[in-house]
C-alpha positions as semicolon CSV with decimal commas, in nm:
position;residue;x (nm);y (nm);z (nm)
1;M;-5,165;-16,097;-0,713
2;T;-5,526;-16,154;-0,810
3;I;-5,487;-15,965;-1,137
4;L;-5,181;-16,176;-1,223
5;A;-5,373;-16,494;-1,148
6;L;-5,660;-16,374;-1,370
7;M;-5,416;-16,286;-1,649
8;F;-5,250;-16,625;-1,657
9;S;-5,575;-16,819;-1,624
10;T;-5,715;-16,659;-1,941
11;K;-5,694;-16,879;-2,250
12;D;-5,933;-16,698;-2,485
13;D;-5,882;-16,361;-2,649
14;D;-6,222;-16,204;-2,579
15;V;-6,277;-16,247;-2,209
16;R;-6,343;-16,044;-1,893
17;K;-6,263;-16,200;-1,558
18;E;-6,322;-16,056;-1,211
19;G;-6,153;-16,150;-0,888
20;L;-6,134;-16,062;-0,521
21;F;-6,514;-16,049;-0,489
22;G;-6,549;-15,832;-0,798
23;S;-6,308;-15,562;-0,688
24;V;-6,050;-15,616;-0,964
25;F;-6,087;-15,718;-1,327
26;F;-5,885;-15,832;-1,625
27;E;-6,020;-15,796;-1,977
28;S;-5,876;-15,886;-2,316
29;R;-6,033;-15,815;-2,654
30;T;-5,934;-15,859;-3,014
31;T;-5,950;-15,535;-3,208
32;P;-6,062;-15,511;-3,574
33;E;-5,694;-15,480;-3,671
34;D;-5,629;-15,828;-3,522
35;S;-5,432;-15,696;-3,228
36;L;-5,502;-15,778;-2,867
37;M;-5,619;-15,502;-2,632
38;V;-5,569;-15,578;-2,263
39;S;-5,696;-15,385;-1,962
40;A;-5,695;-15,444;-1,590
41;G;-5,811;-15,236;-1,302
42;L;-6,045;-15,171;-1,013
43;G;-6,398;-15,292;-1,070
44;S;-6,557;-15,200;-0,738
45;W;-6,397;-15,040;-0,435
46;I;-6,655;-15,166;-0,180
47;P;-6,529;-15,528;-0,149
48;L;-6,172;-15,401;-0,141
49;A;-6,254;-15,156;0,140
50;L;-6,428;-15,432;0,336
51;I;-6,129;-15,662;0,299
52;W;-5,895;-15,387;0,424
53;A;-6,128;-15,305;0,716
54;V;-6,150;-15,668;0,827
55;T;-5,773;-15,710;0,795
56;F;-5,710;-15,391;0,994
57;A;-5,955;-15,497;1,268
58;F;-5,787;-15,838;1,291
59;L;-5,440;-15,682;1,322
60;V;-5,559;-15,442;1,593
61;L;-5,715;-15,734;1,781
62;V;-5,393;-15,937;1,764
63;W;-5,193;-15,632;1,875
64;R;-5,421;-15,571;2,177
65;I;-5,409;-15,938;2,278
66;S;-5,030;-15,940;2,261
67;I;-5,012;-15,631;2,484
68;Q;-5,245;-15,791;2,739
69;L;-5,044;-16,114;2,735
70;K;-4,718;-15,924;2,793
71;E;-4,876;-15,734;3,084
72;R;-5,005;-16,062;3,234
73;R;-4,662;-16,222;3,191
74;N;-4,491;-15,930;3,366
75;A;-4,743;-15,942;3,651
76;L;-4,684;-16,313;3,698
77;L;-4,306;-16,265;3,694
78;E;-4,329;-15,988;3,952
79;A;-4,556;-16,201;4,173
80;H;-4,318;-16,494;4,145
81;A;-4,017;-16,273;4,227
82;G;-4,200;-16,125;4,527
83;K;-4,236;-16,471;4,686
84;G;-3,860;-16,496;4,726
85;A;-3,806;-16,761;4,467
86;P;-3,442;-16,834;4,383
């Protein structure tokens, strides 16, 4: 998505834009034959790896919290059922 945003925000022919903390780039150049050469790709893998690591850690945290909340809910339901509630 970042590369697409960089592509469509480019108005000049000879430009290089980077996005996602420098991890992806989009570059366009005019060749001597008056054609446009376009390239896009990975600029640096370190910011991309950090983004994936933070996202993975967040998802694991949410998963663990949901498991603990389900266990707490089941414990409360069992305690409530043990009191002889209707």
